[in-house]
gemmi code that builds the backbone of each chain (N, CA, C; Angstrom):
import gemmi

chains = {
    "A": [
        ("MET", (0.823, -1.289, 0.191), (-0.057, -0.055, 0.171), (0.842, 1.496, 0.366)),
        ("GLN", (0.748, 2.097, -0.962), (1.290, 3.862, -0.532), (0.502, 4.387, 0.008)),
        ("LEU", (1.307, 4.687, 0.965), (1.072, 5.533, 2.055), (2.124, 7.019, 1.776)),
        ("ASN", (1.578, 8.189, 2.072), (2.394, 8.677, 2.485), (2.336, 10.004, 3.667)),
        ("ILE", (3.514, 9.952, 4.468), (3.732, 10.296, 5.889), (4.099, 11.645, 6.517)),
        ("THR", (3.352, 12.307, 6.323), (4.027, 13.728, 6.800), (3.788, 13.831, 8.537)),
        ("GLU", (4.433, 14.853, 9.276), (4.444, 15.173, 10.558), (4.548, 16.669, 10.597)),
        ("GLN", (4.117, 17.299, 11.857), (3.365, 18.685, 11.853), (3.799, 18.800, 13.631)),
        ("ASP", (4.309, 19.202, 14.114), (4.390, 19.321, 15.273), (4.430, 17.957, 15.601)),
        ("ASP", (2.926, 17.425, 16.789), (2.667, 16.072, 17.542), (2.010, 15.561, 16.647)),
        ("ILE", (2.013, 16.126, 15.107), (0.658, 15.074, 14.667), (1.385, 14.533, 13.642)),
        ("VAL", (0.711, 13.437, 13.410), (1.265, 12.555, 12.066), (-0.162, 12.445, 10.905)),
        ("ARG", (0.086, 13.129, 9.729), (-0.473, 12.613, 8.424), (-0.426, 11.602, 7.971)),
        ("ILE", (-0.802, 10.671, 7.574), (-0.753, 9.523, 6.849), (-2.115, 9.614, 5.670)),
        ("GLU", (-1.420, 9.861, 4.291), (-2.707, 10.098, 3.648), (-2.061, 8.751, 2.584)),
        ("VAL", (-3.388, 8.104, 2.204), (-3.803, 6.452, 1.669), (-3.808, 6.814, 0.219)),
        ("GLN", (-2.456, 6.174, -0.461), (-2.620, 7.153, -1.919), (-2.845, 5.648, -2.460)),
        ("GLU", (-3.829, 5.081, -2.515), (-4.501, 4.433, -3.349), (-5.402, 4.098, -3.480)),
        ("GLU", (-6.429, 3.570, -4.364), (-7.739, 3.945, -4.684), (-8.916, 2.627, -3.946)),
        ("ARG", (-7.954, 1.964, -3.401), (-8.523, 0.664, -2.731), (-8.123, 0.372, -1.425)),
        ("MET", (-8.956, 0.172, -0.323), (-8.439, -0.130, 1.212), (-9.349, -1.686, 0.990)),
        ("ASP", (-8.672, -2.691, 0.909), (-9.524, -3.931, 1.177), (-8.158, -5.156, 1.625)),
        ("ALA", (-9.089, -6.359, 1.929), (-8.422, -7.216, 2.622), (-7.255, -7.370, 1.825)),
        ("HIS", (-6.866, -7.078, 0.475), (-5.573, -7.676, -0.096), (-4.177, -6.050, 0.832)),
        ("ASN", (-4.814, -4.972, 1.115), (-3.732, -4.268, 1.462), (-4.395, -4.003, 2.656)),
        ("SER", (-4.828, -3.464, 3.377), (-4.919, -2.461, 4.928), (-4.385, -3.460, 5.954)),
        ("GLY", (-3.634, -4.475, 5.796), (-2.752, -5.042, 6.895), (-1.366, -4.138, 7.108)),
        ("ASP", (-1.304, -3.120, 5.629), (0.045, -2.524, 5.594), (-0.094, -1.380, 6.418)),
        ("LEU", (-1.126, -0.634, 6.016), (-1.847, 0.626, 7.155), (-2.099, -0.086, 8.232)),
        ("LYS", (-2.231, -0.936, 9.185), (-2.563, -1.119, 10.479), (-0.629, -1.355, 10.816)),
        ("GLU", (-0.128, -2.216, 9.863), (1.628, -2.202, 10.412), (1.929, -0.647, 10.875)),
        ("GLN", (1.710, 0.054, 9.655), (2.472, 0.944, 9.351), (1.933, 2.206, 10.594)),
        ("MET", (0.512, 1.962, 11.126), (0.479, 2.653, 12.271), (0.359, 2.216, 13.572)),
        ("LEU", (1.266, 0.837, 13.532), (1.691, 0.138, 15.140), (3.189, 0.847, 14.905)),
        ("GLN", (3.712, 0.609, 14.024), (5.542, 1.321, 14.143), (5.147, 2.766, 14.196)),
        ("LEU", (4.553, 3.373, 14.386), (4.305, 4.788, 14.990), (3.953, 5.140, 15.872)),
        ("PHE", (3.525, 4.246, 16.598), (2.842, 4.152, 18.268), (4.081, 3.761, 18.812)),
        ("ASP", (4.634, 2.803, 18.089), (6.294, 2.510, 18.622), (6.991, 3.340, 19.242)),
        ("GLU", (7.190, 4.569, 18.010), (7.998, 5.578, 18.167), (7.239, 6.523, 19.179)),
        ("GLY", (6.112, 6.327, 19.119), (5.350, 7.280, 20.788), (4.652, 8.064, 20.140)),
        ("LYS", (4.318, 8.262, 19.017), (3.561, 8.990, 17.860), (2.383, 8.749, 18.202)),
        ("TYR", (0.912, 9.152, 18.860), (-0.035, 8.795, 18.982), (-1.347, 9.886, 18.227)),
        ("ASN", (-1.173, 10.651, 17.577), (-1.949, 12.069, 17.295), (-1.882, 11.257, 15.571)),
        ("LEU", (-2.671, 11.004, 15.296), (-3.217, 10.488, 13.553), (-3.870, 11.245, 13.298)),
        ("ILE", (-3.838, 11.733, 11.945), (-4.677, 11.691, 10.673), (-4.930, 10.888, 9.720)),
        ("ILE", (-5.768, 10.500, 9.363), (-5.572, 9.222, 7.959), (-6.270, 10.278, 6.698)),
        ("ASP", (-5.194, 10.870, 5.705), (-5.918, 11.212, 4.818), (-6.758, 10.042, 3.862)),
        ("LEU", (-8.367, 10.256, 3.725), (-8.475, 9.539, 2.759), (-9.054, 9.642, 1.204)),
        ("SER", (-8.446, 11.061, 1.174), (-8.914, 11.987, -0.390), (-8.864, 10.810, -1.518)),
        ("ALA", (-7.752, 10.040, -1.547), (-7.339, 9.131, -3.089), (-8.327, 7.772, -2.990)),
        ("VAL", (-9.046, 7.455, -1.675), (-9.481, 6.413, -1.467), (-10.784, 6.221, -2.586)),
        ("ARG", (-11.358, 5.606, -3.186), (-12.494, 5.574, -3.827), (-13.412, 4.695, -3.254)),
        ("PHE", (-12.386, 2.837, -2.591), (-13.645, 1.691, -2.368), (-12.682, 1.432, -0.983)),
        ("VAL", (-13.752, 1.144, 0.335), (-13.272, 0.484, 1.363), (-13.977, -0.718, 1.778)),
        ("ASP", (-13.493, -1.622, 2.342), (-14.500, -2.751, 2.615), (-14.384, -2.978, 4.150)),
        ("SER", (-14.436, -4.394, 4.427), (-14.671, -4.749, 6.478), (-13.396, -4.490, 6.827)),
        ("SER", (-12.130, -4.865, 5.520), (-11.115, -4.832, 6.404), (-10.139, -3.748, 6.975)),
        ("GLY", (-10.420, -2.539, 5.719), (-10.106, -1.627, 6.098), (-10.550, -0.831, 6.543)),
        ("LEU", (-11.887, -1.044, 7.067), (-12.793, -0.495, 8.160), (-12.076, -0.874, 9.554)),
        ("GLY", (-11.803, -2.348, 9.780), (-11.342, -3.095, 10.426), (-10.047, -2.332, 10.821)),
        ("ALA", (-8.805, -1.901, 9.927), (-7.647, -1.603, 9.973), (-7.929, 0.186, 10.606)),
        ("LEU", (-8.585, 0.891, 10.586), (-8.978, 2.301, 10.871), (-9.110, 1.621, 12.041)),
        ("VAL", (-10.065, 0.799, 12.630), (-11.108, 1.042, 13.718), (-9.971, 0.461, 15.113)),
        ("SER", (-8.516, -0.472, 14.123), (-7.627, -1.155, 15.385), (-6.797, -0.156, 15.739)),
        ("GLY", (-6.277, 1.213, 14.632), (-5.944, 2.183, 14.505), (-6.185, 3.126, 15.957)),
        ("PHE", (-7.486, 3.173, 15.811), (-8.270, 4.488, 16.583), (-8.053, 3.706, 17.981)),
        ("LYS", (-8.100, 2.240, 18.173), (-8.540, 1.856, 19.521), (-6.876, 1.563, 20.293)),
        ("ASN", (-6.077, 1.630, 19.381), (-4.613, 1.941, 19.791), (-3.824, 3.441, 20.015)),
        ("ALA", (-4.728, 4.538, 19.094), (-4.156, 5.456, 19.668), (-4.981, 6.316, 20.929)),
        ("SER", (-6.545, 5.311, 21.269), (-7.275, 6.133, 22.480), (-5.806, 4.911, 23.348)),
        ("ALA", (-5.777, 4.363, 23.159), (-5.216, 3.480, 24.579), (-4.212, 4.090, 24.983)),
        ("ARG", (-3.052, 5.289, 23.907), (-2.138, 5.643, 24.431), (-2.287, 7.024, 24.778)),
        ("GLU", (-4.225, 7.385, 25.076), (-3.940, 8.653, 25.074), (-3.917, 9.615, 23.840)),
        ("GLY", (-3.939, 9.287, 22.515), (-3.777, 9.854, 21.542), (-5.446, 9.697, 20.788)),
        ("SER", (-5.234, 9.849, 19.793), (-6.637, 10.147, 19.035), (-6.112, 10.233, 17.416)),
        ("LEU", (-6.751, 9.388, 16.462), (-6.992, 8.962, 15.280), (-7.765, 9.811, 14.451)),
        ("LYS", (-7.892, 10.714, 13.959), (-8.830, 11.008, 13.022), (-8.719, 11.169, 11.774)),
        ("LEU", (-10.102, 11.019, 11.217), (-10.247, 10.564, 9.546), (-10.809, 12.417, 8.901)),
        ("CYS", (-9.823, 11.969, 7.559), (-10.304, 13.551, 7.011), (-10.700, 13.128, 5.112)),
        ("CYS", (-10.987, 13.888, 4.664), (-11.681, 13.864, 3.234), (-12.217, 12.988, 2.686)),
        ("LEU", (-13.045, 12.822, 3.124), (-13.760, 10.900, 2.510), (-14.551, 11.093, 0.931)),
        ("GLN", (-14.534, 10.423, 0.096), (-15.543, 10.677, -0.586), (-16.709, 10.039, -0.341)),
        ("PRO", (-18.023, 10.712, -0.824), (-19.136, 9.808, -0.597), (-19.373, 8.247, -0.374)),
        ("GLN", (-18.822, 8.158, -1.231), (-19.085, 6.350, -1.209), (-18.760, 6.180, 0.051)),
        ("VAL", (-17.260, 6.483, 0.301), (-16.179, 5.851, 1.734), (-17.471, 6.163, 2.783)),
        ("ARG", (-17.900, 7.404, 2.554), (-18.161, 8.118, 4.215), (-19.533, 6.980, 4.220)),
        ("SER", (-20.439, 6.980, 3.091), (-21.537, 5.835, 2.967), (-21.028, 4.468, 4.192)),
        ("MET", (-19.816, 3.883, 3.382), (-19.668, 2.882, 4.287), (-19.608, 2.722, 5.596)),
        ("PHE", (-19.178, 3.914, 6.169), (-18.886, 4.406, 7.384), (-20.254, 4.552, 7.837)),
        ("GLU", (-21.232, 4.959, 7.375), (-22.452, 5.286, 7.674), (-23.544, 3.477, 7.595)),
        ("LEU", (-22.895, 2.819, 7.157), (-23.792, 0.968, 7.048), (-23.367, 0.985, 7.867)),
        ("THR", (-22.135, 0.887, 8.206), (-21.563, 0.132, 9.547), (-21.559, 1.019, 11.013)),
        ("ARG", (-22.228, 2.160, 10.287), (-22.437, 2.808, 11.891), (-21.384, 3.599, 12.529)),
        ("LEU", (-20.008, 3.202, 11.888), (-18.820, 3.988, 12.870), (-18.823, 5.108, 12.355)),
        ("HIS", (-19.333, 5.773, 11.489), (-19.413, 7.091, 11.441), (-19.527, 7.866, 12.877)),
        ("ARG", (-20.012, 7.153, 13.762), (-20.348, 7.528, 15.615), (-19.395, 7.184, 16.606)),
        ("VAL", (-18.357, 6.302, 15.710), (-17.017, 6.609, 16.490), (-15.714, 7.257, 15.856)),
        ("PHE", (-15.896, 7.619, 14.708), (-14.366, 8.340, 14.376), (-15.376, 9.675, 14.477)),
        ("GLU", (-14.122, 10.984, 14.641), (-14.403, 12.026, 14.265), (-14.063, 12.216, 13.017)),
        ("ILE", (-14.877, 12.600, 11.868), (-14.268, 12.631, 10.695), (-14.705, 14.095, 10.191)),
        ("PHE", (-13.746, 14.932, 9.179), (-13.591, 16.071, 8.817), (-13.274, 16.228, 7.710)),
        ("ALA", (-14.296, 17.196, 6.718), (-14.079, 17.845, 5.555), (-12.894, 17.908, 4.902)),
        ("THR", (-11.718, 18.532, 5.971), (-10.318, 18.819, 5.128), (-9.309, 18.497, 6.277)),
        ("VAL", (-8.359, 18.290, 5.440), (-6.856, 17.924, 6.588), (-7.100, 19.412, 7.602)),
        ("GLU", (-6.900, 20.328, 7.236), (-7.116, 21.873, 8.236), (-7.660, 21.570, 9.091)),
        ("GLU", (-9.197, 21.200, 9.161), (-10.229, 21.201, 10.197), (-9.242, 19.898, 11.157)),
        ("ALA", (-8.978, 18.651, 10.152), (-8.477, 17.655, 11.220), (-7.406, 18.382, 12.562)),
        ("VAL", (-6.706, 19.154, 12.011), (-5.333, 19.422, 12.433), (-6.008, 20.440, 13.639)),
        ("ASP", (-6.661, 21.364, 13.067), (-7.364, 22.428, 14.192), (-7.850, 21.869, 15.295)),
        ("SER", (-8.350, 20.344, 14.796), (-9.359, 19.698, 16.196), (-8.648, 19.321, 17.157)),
        ("PHE", (-7.183, 18.951, 16.949), (-6.102, 19.302, 18.132), (-6.291, 19.537, 19.814)),
    ],
    "B": [
        ("MET", (-35.817, -13.302, -18.165), (-35.154, -13.694, -19.659), (-33.484, -12.819, -19.296)),
        ("LYS", (-32.649, -14.300, -19.109), (-31.428, -13.797, -18.976), (-30.420, -12.833, -19.680)),
        ("GLN", (-29.886, -11.426, -18.998), (-29.089, -10.577, -19.852), (-27.486, -11.188, -19.523)),
        ("VAL", (-27.342, -11.358, -18.646), (-25.309, -11.823, -18.225), (-25.165, -12.962, -17.920)),
        ("GLU", (-24.124, -13.514, -18.100), (-23.375, -14.445, -16.938), (-21.802, -14.660, -17.069)),
        ("VAL", (-21.492, -14.419, -16.050), (-19.967, -14.428, -15.738), (-19.506, -15.612, -15.344)),
        ("ASN", (-18.855, -16.174, -15.386), (-17.974, -17.058, -15.211), (-16.261, -17.111, -15.069)),
        ("ILE", (-15.629, -17.078, -13.527), (-14.462, -16.769, -13.285), (-13.630, -17.513, -12.112)),
        ("THR", (-12.698, -18.249, -12.396), (-11.731, -18.890, -11.431), (-10.923, -18.212, -11.233)),
        ("VAL", (-10.519, -17.459, -9.847), (-9.132, -17.391, -9.763), (-8.284, -18.329, -8.642)),
        ("PRO", (-6.804, -17.990, -8.918), (-6.005, -18.433, -8.103), (-6.558, -17.997, -6.186)),
        ("ASN", (-6.454, -18.613, -4.955), (-6.561, -18.253, -3.725), (-5.796, -17.363, -3.409)),
        ("GLN", (-5.850, -15.845, -3.683), (-5.324, -14.893, -3.178), (-5.868, -13.749, -3.530)),
        ("THR", (-5.696, -12.646, -2.552), (-6.339, -11.622, -2.120), (-6.079, -10.368, -3.187)),
        ("LYS", (-4.873, -10.644, -4.407), (-4.546, -9.617, -5.236), (-6.167, -9.568, -5.894)),
        ("TYR", (-6.748, -10.672, -6.380), (-7.855, -11.023, -7.308), (-8.883, -9.862, -7.118)),
        ("LEU", (-8.927, -9.495, -5.554), (-10.442, -9.272, -5.254), (-10.300, -7.871, -5.752)),
        ("CYS", (-9.617, -6.563, -6.295), (-9.930, -5.491, -6.853), (-10.630, -6.156, -8.830)),
        ("MET", (-9.869, -7.033, -8.948), (-10.326, -7.410, -10.641), (-11.817, -7.969, -10.492)),
        ("ILE", (-12.315, -8.686, -9.781), (-13.576, -9.143, -9.164), (-14.485, -8.275, -8.755)),
        ("GLY", (-14.117, -7.181, -8.066), (-14.715, -6.015, -7.896), (-15.398, -5.707, -8.735)),
        ("LYS", (-14.019, -5.200, -9.812), (-14.446, -3.927, -10.618), (-15.728, -4.982, -11.538)),
        ("ILE", (-15.537, -6.137, -11.724), (-16.506, -6.742, -13.282), (-18.047, -6.384, -12.253)),
        ("GLY", (-18.327, -6.726, -10.959), (-19.485, -6.493, -10.547), (-19.666, -4.968, -10.881)),
        ("GLU", (-18.698, -4.042, -10.696), (-19.211, -2.444, -10.356), (-19.314, -2.305, -11.653)),
        ("SER", (-18.785, -2.774, -12.923), (-19.173, -2.536, -14.423), (-20.174, -2.680, -15.012)),
        ("LEU", (-20.763, -4.373, -13.981), (-21.906, -4.779, -14.861), (-23.412, -3.467, -14.017)),
        ("ALA", (-22.784, -3.280, -12.816), (-23.714, -2.230, -12.769), (-24.295, -1.273, -13.694)),
        ("TYR", (-23.235, -0.873, -14.290), (-23.752, 0.148, -15.218), (-23.944, -0.075, -17.024)),
        ("THR", (-24.124, -2.036, -17.287), (-24.670, -2.431, -18.044), (-25.666, -2.947, -18.212)),
        ("LEU", (-26.142, -2.940, -16.804), (-27.653, -3.620, -16.839), (-29.037, -2.899, -17.662)),
        ("ASN", (-29.519, -3.664, -18.223), (-30.321, -3.351, -18.739), (-31.926, -2.652, -18.048)),
        ("ASN", (-32.823, -2.061, -18.461), (-34.130, -2.026, -17.740), (-34.047, -1.853, -15.959)),
        ("TYR", (-32.538, -1.149, -15.479), (-32.545, -0.776, -14.260), (-32.559, 0.775, -13.536)),
        ("HIS", (-33.446, 0.960, -12.777), (-33.900, 2.259, -12.398), (-33.708, 3.062, -11.605)),
        ("GLY", (-33.137, 2.337, -10.847), (-32.230, 2.609, -9.240), (-30.594, 3.580, -9.630)),
        ("ASP", (-30.485, 4.063, -8.337), (-29.008, 4.429, -8.975), (-28.084, 3.787, -9.007)),
        ("ARG", (-27.617, 4.105, -10.115), (-26.377, 2.682, -10.719), (-24.773, 3.168, -10.135)),
        ("GLU", (-24.658, 4.032, -9.507), (-23.797, 4.641, -8.952), (-22.978, 3.701, -7.618)),
        ("GLU", (-24.513, 3.545, -6.798), (-24.855, 3.249, -5.326), (-24.387, 0.981, -5.480)),
        ("LEU", (-25.546, 1.297, -6.741), (-25.181, -0.304, -7.043), (-24.211, -0.954, -7.024)),
        ("ALA", (-23.111, 0.156, -8.401), (-21.641, -0.625, -8.263), (-21.314, -0.476, -6.976)),
        ("TYR", (-21.266, 0.467, -6.058), (-20.482, 0.739, -5.274), (-20.666, -1.204, -4.459)),
        ("HIS", (-22.005, -1.530, -4.030), (-22.660, -2.373, -3.445), (-22.260, -3.737, -3.891)),
        ("LEU", (-22.233, -3.858, -5.536), (-21.796, -5.123, -5.855), (-20.445, -5.584, -5.598)),
        ("ASN", (-19.593, -4.083, -6.397), (-17.921, -4.129, -5.850), (-17.989, -4.967, -4.712)),
        ("LEU", (-18.736, -4.070, -2.996), (-18.174, -4.540, -1.818), (-18.528, -6.029, -1.635)),
        ("VAL", (-20.224, -6.545, -2.393), (-20.705, -7.762, -1.815), (-19.558, -8.856, -2.647)),
        ("LEU", (-19.311, -8.414, -3.596), (-17.920, -9.577, -4.124), (-16.490, -9.607, -3.946)),
        ("THR", (-16.369, -7.843, -3.058), (-14.709, -8.484, -2.264), (-15.007, -8.913, -0.708)),
        ("GLU", (-16.176, -8.804, -0.225), (-16.220, -9.322, 1.046), (-16.101, -10.972, 0.852)),
        ("ALA", (-17.200, -11.438, -0.173), (-17.609, -12.282, -0.035), (-15.915, -13.671, -0.827)),
        ("LEU", (-15.595, -12.883, -1.534), (-14.470, -13.615, -2.102), (-13.318, -13.495, -1.025)),
        ("SER", (-13.263, -12.596, -0.336), (-12.048, -12.503, 0.722), (-12.638, -13.387, 1.961)),
        ("ASN", (-13.795, -13.365, 2.092), (-14.061, -14.504, 3.202), (-13.716, -15.905, 3.052)),
        ("ALA", (-13.736, -16.397, 1.497), (-13.699, -17.816, 0.509), (-12.458, -17.694, 0.555)),
        ("ILE", (-11.547, -16.678, 0.413), (-9.764, -16.856, 0.277), (-9.278, -16.957, 1.508)),
        ("CYS", (-9.236, -16.316, 2.617), (-9.238, -16.202, 3.945), (-9.268, -17.448, 4.689)),
        ("HIS", (-10.699, -17.294, 5.005), (-11.380, -17.931, 6.153), (-11.594, -19.624, 5.741)),
        ("ALA", (-12.799, -19.523, 4.414), (-13.125, -20.863, 4.375), (-11.675, -21.501, 3.716)),
        ("ASN", (-11.140, -20.870, 2.583), (-9.823, -21.592, 1.835), (-8.574, -21.604, 2.597)),
        ("ALA", (-9.079, -20.576, 4.014), (-7.762, -20.459, 4.737), (-6.175, -20.078, 3.984)),
        ("CYS", (-6.346, -18.993, 3.189), (-5.225, -18.495, 2.815), (-4.587, -19.841, 1.894)),
        ("ASP", (-4.842, -20.636, 1.719), (-4.197, -21.813, 0.572), (-3.650, -21.700, -0.676)),
        ("PRO", (-2.834, -21.415, -1.005), (-2.341, -21.027, -2.115), (-2.798, -21.861, -2.969)),
        ("THR", (-2.958, -23.554, -2.793), (-3.096, -24.116, -3.766), (-4.810, -24.561, -4.442)),
        ("LYS", (-5.625, -23.722, -3.138), (-6.524, -23.808, -3.600), (-7.148, -22.551, -4.801)),
        ("GLU", (-8.664, -23.014, -5.754), (-9.031, -21.598, -6.233), (-10.484, -21.160, -5.334)),
        ("VAL", (-10.850, -20.113, -5.942), (-11.891, -19.602, -5.836), (-12.694, -19.455, -7.385)),
        ("ARG", (-13.943, -19.904, -7.262), (-14.872, -19.848, -8.614), (-16.173, -19.045, -8.550)),
        ("VAL", (-15.710, -18.060, -9.321), (-17.206, -16.592, -8.898), (-18.024, -16.550, -10.008)),
        ("SER", (-19.466, -17.142, -9.902), (-20.331, -16.838, -10.946), (-21.622, -15.444, -10.684)),
        ("ILE", (-21.683, -15.153, -12.065), (-22.551, -13.973, -11.762), (-23.486, -14.034, -12.987)),
        ("SER", (-25.058, -13.852, -12.419), (-25.867, -13.761, -13.547), (-27.082, -12.645, -13.268)),
        ("ALA", (-27.305, -12.228, -14.178), (-28.071, -11.373, -14.543), (-29.343, -11.339, -14.995)),
        ("SER", (-30.546, -11.593, -14.826), (-31.742, -11.768, -15.691), (-32.628, -10.203, -15.396)),
        ("ASP", (-33.803, -10.011, -15.713), (-34.418, -8.675, -15.908), (-34.868, -8.125, -14.164)),
        ("LYS", (-35.255, -9.739, -13.379), (-35.755, -9.530, -12.171), (-34.587, -9.239, -10.744)),
        ("ASP", (-33.605, -9.960, -11.239), (-32.848, -10.178, -10.001), (-31.395, -10.296, -10.336)),
        ("LEU", (-30.115, -10.210, -9.434), (-29.020, -10.568, -9.970), (-28.467, -11.389, -9.003)),
        ("LYS", (-28.037, -12.871, -9.547), (-27.210, -13.751, -8.445), (-25.676, -13.979, -8.636)),
        ("ILE", (-25.548, -13.848, -7.807), (-24.050, -14.023, -6.960), (-23.124, -15.461, -6.469)),
        ("CYS", (-22.830, -16.007, -6.578), (-22.240, -17.102, -6.140), (-21.094, -17.321, -5.917)),
        ("VAL", (-20.402, -17.667, -4.759), (-18.573, -17.694, -4.935), (-18.679, -19.431, -4.099)),
        ("PHE", (-17.581, -19.697, -4.549), (-17.694, -21.520, -4.585), (-16.319, -21.406, -4.088)),
        ("ASP", (-16.136, -22.378, -2.549), (-14.609, -22.241, -1.951), (-14.657, -23.468, -1.916)),
        ("GLN", (-13.271, -23.872, -1.311), (-13.061, -25.232, -1.114), (-12.665, -25.683, 0.256)),
        ("GLY", (-13.696, -24.986, 1.054), (-13.205, -25.048, 2.861), (-13.842, -26.358, 3.157)),
        ("LYS", (-14.283, -26.382, 4.245), (-15.209, -26.935, 5.015), (-16.497, -26.512, 5.466)),
        ("GLY", (-16.764, -25.526, 5.216), (-18.032, -25.111, 5.596), (-17.969, -24.190, 7.284)),
        ("PHE", (-19.113, -23.360, 7.405), (-18.859, -23.498, 8.575), (-20.747, -22.682, 8.466)),
        ("ASP", (-21.470, -22.739, 9.320), (-23.021, -22.064, 9.980), (-22.627, -20.563, 9.720)),
        ("ILE", (-22.796, -20.185, 8.393), (-23.249, -18.699, 8.428), (-24.400, -17.792, 9.204)),
        ("GLN", (-25.293, -17.841, 9.541), (-26.340, -17.809, 10.533), (-26.157, -16.890, 11.729)),
        ("PRO", (-25.086, -17.573, 12.708), (-25.003, -17.053, 13.914), (-24.709, -15.727, 13.426)),
        ("LEU", (-23.136, -15.388, 12.363), (-22.511, -14.683, 12.186), (-23.190, -13.170, 11.746)),
        ("ALA", (-24.036, -13.661, 10.844), (-25.468, -12.904, 9.926), (-26.142, -12.027, 11.387)),
        ("LYS", (-26.197, -12.664, 12.621), (-27.334, -12.191, 13.450), (-26.456, -11.438, 14.908)),
        ("MET", (-24.896, -12.122, 14.643), (-23.907, -11.750, 15.909), (-23.952, -9.932, 15.902)),
        ("LYS", (-24.008, -9.684, 17.432), (-24.169, -8.456, 17.562), (-22.559, -7.794, 17.551)),
        ("VAL", (-22.048, -6.990, 16.839), (-20.775, -6.814, 16.541), (-20.401, -5.172, 17.032)),
        ("HIS", (-19.454, -5.379, 18.127), (-19.454, -3.950, 19.039), (-18.538, -3.147, 18.357)),
        ("GLU", (-19.466, -1.606, 18.294), (-18.918, -0.909, 17.468), (-17.385, -0.580, 17.689)),
        ("THR", (-16.124, -0.938, 18.518), (-15.193, -1.375, 18.079), (-14.284, -2.487, 17.830)),
        ("ALA", (-15.283, -2.935, 17.369), (-14.374, -4.535, 17.090), (-13.598, -4.453, 15.932)),
        ("GLU", (-12.677, -4.761, 15.670), (-12.055, -4.834, 14.182), (-12.581, -5.885, 13.450)),
        ("GLY", (-13.017, -7.125, 13.940), (-13.496, -7.747, 12.544), (-15.024, -8.172, 12.560)),
        ("GLY", (-15.439, -9.099, 11.857), (-17.057, -9.221, 11.965), (-18.522, -8.597, 11.191)),
        ("ARG", (-17.721, -7.626, 10.158), (-18.586, -6.659, 9.628), (-18.742, -7.377, 8.131)),
        ("GLY", (-17.895, -8.234, 7.782), (-17.983, -8.144, 6.178), (-19.225, -9.337, 6.122)),
        ("VAL", (-19.601, -10.286, 6.773), (-20.969, -11.237, 6.398), (-22.178, -10.136, 6.661)),
        ("GLN", (-21.957, -9.189, 7.608), (-23.369, -8.600, 8.039), (-23.212, -7.629, 7.098)),
        ("ILE", (-22.580, -7.098, 5.931), (-22.684, -5.955, 4.983), (-23.431, -6.891, 3.652)),
        ("ILE", (-22.727, -8.568, 4.041), (-23.743, -9.154, 3.058), (-24.876, -8.938, 2.908)),
        ("PHE", (-25.368, -9.260, 4.219), (-26.870, -9.466, 4.304), (-27.732, -8.348, 4.444)),
        ("LYS", (-26.904, -6.806, 4.679), (-27.315, -5.740, 4.161), (-27.606, -5.664, 2.951)),
        ("LEU", (-26.833, -6.035, 2.275), (-26.921, -5.526, 0.448), (-27.762, -6.584, -0.114)),
        ("MET", (-27.761, -7.692, 0.371), (-28.273, -8.734, -0.422), (-29.765, -9.300, -0.206)),
        ("ASP", (-30.642, -9.304, -0.990), (-32.016, -10.026, -0.474), (-32.093, -11.296, 0.173)),
        ("ARG", (-31.032, -11.828, -1.033), (-31.201, -13.560, -0.245), (-29.971, -13.672, -0.127)),
        ("VAL", (-29.753, -14.841, 1.114), (-28.195, -15.045, 1.487), (-28.575, -16.759, 1.946)),
        ("GLU", (-27.647, -17.600, 1.312), (-27.688, -18.852, 1.939), (-25.871, -19.399, 1.658)),
        ("TYR", (-25.491, -19.971, 2.237), (-23.849, -20.684, 1.852), (-24.626, -21.927, 2.392)),
        ("LEU", (-24.391, -23.266, 1.670), (-24.477, -24.550, 0.946), (-23.508, -25.307, 0.679)),
        ("ARG", (-23.305, -26.276, 1.211), (-22.696, -27.392, 0.796), (-22.770, -27.950, -0.702)),
        ("LYS", (-22.066, -27.858, -1.557), (-21.748, -28.263, -3.141), (-20.197, -28.898, -3.538)),
        ("ASP", (-20.342, -30.090, -3.898), (-19.901, -31.332, -4.085), (-18.708, -31.017, -2.923)),
        ("SER", (-17.244, -30.893, -3.300), (-16.242, -31.032, -2.112), (-16.151, -29.947, -1.645)),
        ("GLY", (-16.617, -28.869, -1.937), (-16.810, -27.624, -1.215), (-17.869, -27.352, -0.667)),
        ("ASN", (-17.967, -25.361, -0.634), (-19.245, -24.518, -0.634), (-19.874, -23.578, -1.850)),
        ("VAL", (-20.721, -23.033, -1.615), (-21.016, -22.344, -2.276), (-21.660, -21.043, -1.528)),
        ("LEU", (-21.687, -19.815, -1.681), (-22.122, -18.777, -0.913), (-22.880, -18.030, -2.264)),
        ("GLU", (-24.286, -18.155, -1.672), (-25.535, -17.908, -2.651), (-25.959, -16.179, -2.542)),
        ("MET", (-25.664, -15.280, -3.344), (-26.578, -14.251, -3.037), (-27.634, -13.892, -3.887)),
        ("THR", (-28.763, -12.962, -3.842), (-29.429, -12.593, -4.599), (-29.707, -11.530, -4.497)),
        ("LYS", (-30.143, -10.198, -5.332), (-30.342, -9.175, -5.195), (-31.707, -9.180, -6.311)),
        ("ARG", (-32.728, -8.400, -5.341), (-33.928, -8.317, -6.545), (-33.675, -6.387, -7.232)),
        ("LEU", (-33.713, -6.724, -8.733), (-33.218, -5.364, -9.188), (-34.609, -4.600, -9.524)),
        ("HIS", (-35.667, -5.040, -9.514), (-36.758, -4.088, -9.413), (-37.828, -4.758, -8.346)),
    ],
}
model = gemmi.Model(1)
for chain_id, residues in chains.items():
    chain = gemmi.Chain(chain_id)
    for i, (resn, *xyz) in enumerate(residues, 1):
        res = gemmi.Residue()
        res.name, res.seqid = resn, gemmi.SeqId(i, " ")
        for name, pos in zip(("N", "CA", "C"), xyz):
            atom = gemmi.Atom()
            atom.name, atom.element = name, gemmi.Element(name[0])
            atom.pos, atom.b_iso = gemmi.Position(*pos), 0.0
            res.add_atom(atom)
        chain.add_residue(res)
    model.add_chain(chain)
structure = gemmi.Structure()
structure.add_model(model)
structure.setup_entities()
């Protein structure tokens, strides 16, 4: 999975540069997040602007990151969801779990 | 009247999820006499095929690279039927469909998504494996 990682202050932005997040590639995102947690980086923004499709495995990877960040008193926030991806969060009611922002700037300002 | 029938067999590897999902997506834009939201149907067919295939590959066939998964999609004017054939031991799908998934559970949503989006779902023994049969009414 292609991920672009940038840091600003204590916030790490992970930009998922893939059209799909599914059982084939979402394990890579999970591993990357675990590596960041090991480095003491607990505040993450996942930028999903390039993602057109997400399945239950992709959602599971995001939930894993969310739980790990929360357990370390950090947070994982999402931004820039395409409408069909947003509908997946509503279908599974995960929109009630995650903080979801329209832009990266809004997500950064929320910390 | 039958509109289209697609049969495809792929090795038991998750790299084929995208290809099979996109077949479902393309099909949504080519169905005759469908008056619903085609963009939504395309996403749903992509999703249902991806979930069913990843279950077959990772769970039923236990990621065994020597196994295969066969997918059959047939559309008539009335409905669309998707069958995913695995070579595993099989399991009871009904408890998974009814199970309450905790909101922060990492897994357990795949089967429930299939049940939400399709009108009829059955998982049956077939020859030396199993078939997940999923039907969606088009009208």
